[in-house]
N, C-alpha and C positions, 0 to 999 in steps of 0.2 A: 480603478480603471478596469481591473480584471474580475471584479466581483460578479458572482452568478446572478442572472436576472431573476427577479422575484417571481415573474410569471413561470419560469422554468421550474422553480421549486414548488409552486402551487400545483402545476400540472403533475409533477411527480407524486405529490401527496394525494391528489385526486385519483391518480392511477393506482396507487397503493390501496386506497379504499375500494376501488372498483374491483380489483383482483381479489381482495379479501372477501367481498360479497360473492364473487363468482365461485369461490371454493368453500364457502360456508355451507353447513355448519362444521364440517371436519376438513382439516388440511390433509391432502392426499399426496402421493408420491409425485404427482404432476404439478404441485403447487409452484407458483412463480417465485423465483428467488429474489424478491425485492427486499433489500435490507438497507439500513440507514448508516452506512459507513461514516457519513459526514456529520452525524450527530451522536454517535456512540460515546458513552462516558468512559469507555475503556481504552481510548486511544492514548498513545504515549504523551506524557505531560512534562518530560524532562528536557534538559538542554539539547540543542542540536548544534550543527556546525555553524549556524547563523541564527539570529533571533527571529522568531515568527512575527510577521506583520500583525499589527493590532487587530485587524479585521479577521484574522484566522485564529489567534491565540485564545486560550492557553494550550489547547490540545493540538497535536499534529493530525489534523483532519480537515477536509474541505470538500467543495463541490464546484465544478466548473462547467459552464455551458459552451457548446461548440456549434458553429454553423459552417457547413461545407461551402466551398467556393462555388460549386455547381449545384447547390441545393442540399437539403438534408440537414438535420440537426440532432443533437444528443446531449446528454448530461453525464459527466464523469464524476462519481463520488470516490473519495479516497480516504484512507486512514493508515497510520503507522502504529503498530502495536509492539510492545516489548514484553517478552515472556517473563512472568514473575513480577511485573510492576505492581506497586501498591494500590493503584486504582483499577486493577484488573488487566487482562490481556486478551489475546485472540480467542482463547478457549472460553473465556467469559462472554465474549461477543457471540461466538457460535452458540453457546448454550442459551443465551437470551433470545436469539432469533430462531431457536428450534432447529438448528442445522446439525444433523447427526454426524459430526466429523470431529477429528482430534487436531488440536494445535500441533503442527509438525516441527515446531522450533524447539531449541534447547534454551535453558534458563539464561537470561541476559541477551538473547538474540532478538533482532528486530525483524518483524514481518511487515511487508509493504503490500497493502491490499487495495484493489480498485474494482469498481463495477460501473458499467455503462448502462444507463437506462433512459427512458423517454426517447427511444430511437425513432426518428421520423425520417424514413428513407425517401422522401419526396425529392426526386431529382438526383439523389445519390444515396448510397448505402454504406453501412459500416463495414469496412474490410479489414481494419487493423487498429490496434491500440499500441502506442509506443511511449514508454516512459524513459526519459533521458537519464544518463549516468555520465560521470566524468571520465570513465574509462579505466580507472585503476582500483575500483572497489571490488572486494571479494564478494562473491555470491555463494551462499551456502546451499540454498534451495533454488534451483533454476526456475524461470517463469513457468507457472502451471495454473490450474484452476481448481476450484473447490468442488469435489464430489459430483461429477457428472452422473454417476449411477443413482444418485438420490433425487435428481431433478431432471425432468424432461418435459417435452411439450412445445407447442409453437411459440410460446412467449419467452422461452429461455434458449439462449444460443451459447454453444460451447466453442472454444477455439479449435481451429483445425491444425494449426501449427503454433508452437510455443518456442521462442528462440531467445537466447541470451547472447548478445553481441557486445563488443567492447564499450559502445557508447549508448546502448539502449536495451531495455527488456521489451520484447515484442510479442504480441498475441495476434495471430491472423484469423480472420473469420471468413465464412463463405457468404458474403454480401447480405448482411442483416438489414432488413428494412423496417422492422418494428420490434417492440418488446424490450428485453434487457439481456445482458450477458450473465454468466456465472461470475462468482467472485474470482478475480484474477490476482495472483500474488507471487511474490518471491521473498527470499529472506537474505539478510546480511548481518554480520557482526558490527557494521558501521552505523554510527548515528545519522539521523536524517538531515537533509537540507532541501530547499525547494529547487526544482529543476524543470526543464521543458517537458511537455507532454503533447501528443498529437493523436487525434482520432479523426475519422472521416478524411476531409481534405483541409482541415484548419489546424493552426498551431496556436497554443497558448504558452506564454513564457513565465517561468519562475513561479508556478502556482501549485505544484503537486509534490508530495513527499517522495524523496528518492534518497538512496544511501549516499553519504558524502565520502570524502577521502579520509575522514577522521574516525578512528576506532572509538567504540563506546568507552567513556573515560575510565570506568572501573576495570577495564581489561588491560590498561596500560599503566596504572598506578601501582608500583611495587608495594607489597605488604611490608609492615615494619620490620619483620624478621629478615626479609630480603635486603632491606636497606642496611640493617646492622651487619649482615654478612659482608655486604659490599664494603662497608667502612672498615671492618676488621681485615678484610683482604687487602685494602689499600694500605693500612697501617703495616701489615706484615711485609708487603712488597717494599715499602719505604724503609723498614728496618733492615731488610736484606741488602738494599742498595747502600745503606750507611756502613754496614759491616764490610762490604766489599771495598769500600774506600779506605 
């Protein structure tokens, strides 16, 4: 029901080739930041707070098409990365796309990345991107965007305001009518789930990665040494109680 339209993906691919030809033979500092979050092989592939639908699995990534109530359309690509994952992480993604930036997360931390492209502001313009949260997830790196200093020009739009509120991560823009945005991201120690997202004036339900209320499993499973200490402590307390009797 919520799968992206094939036409939207085709337009995105054509736009990528067009922009590639425009900057050939050398990529300059004004190159458009069109990346493929929805098809990267470095997206997180582990368990989430819920199983991924068959049409999205096995990686936590996807692409959604949006149409504004009063006109306008756009495509939102997204991916979740886990620092140090066996299939790669956000740093590998940055390196493959030639983006001169460093993964800001710590080992085991999750980075939630989004990019809006194929923006067609006919009748309405992109003014914000909002990613839903449950309200109790810790956010390590607040909503921000990747490397505005490296990319500029009319086809790239940077957020004017980036906000983390209880139920949403929000990036505000100054009425974008065409092109694409920078990579928008935040990080959390919590594993992903699918949650609401909205751009322009349309909402899609349960189709983008967002941190859940569940911590990454490895961070809450005690090490064998800790378990042994806990058992010994319980035995000692039990012995003291028996002596007192």
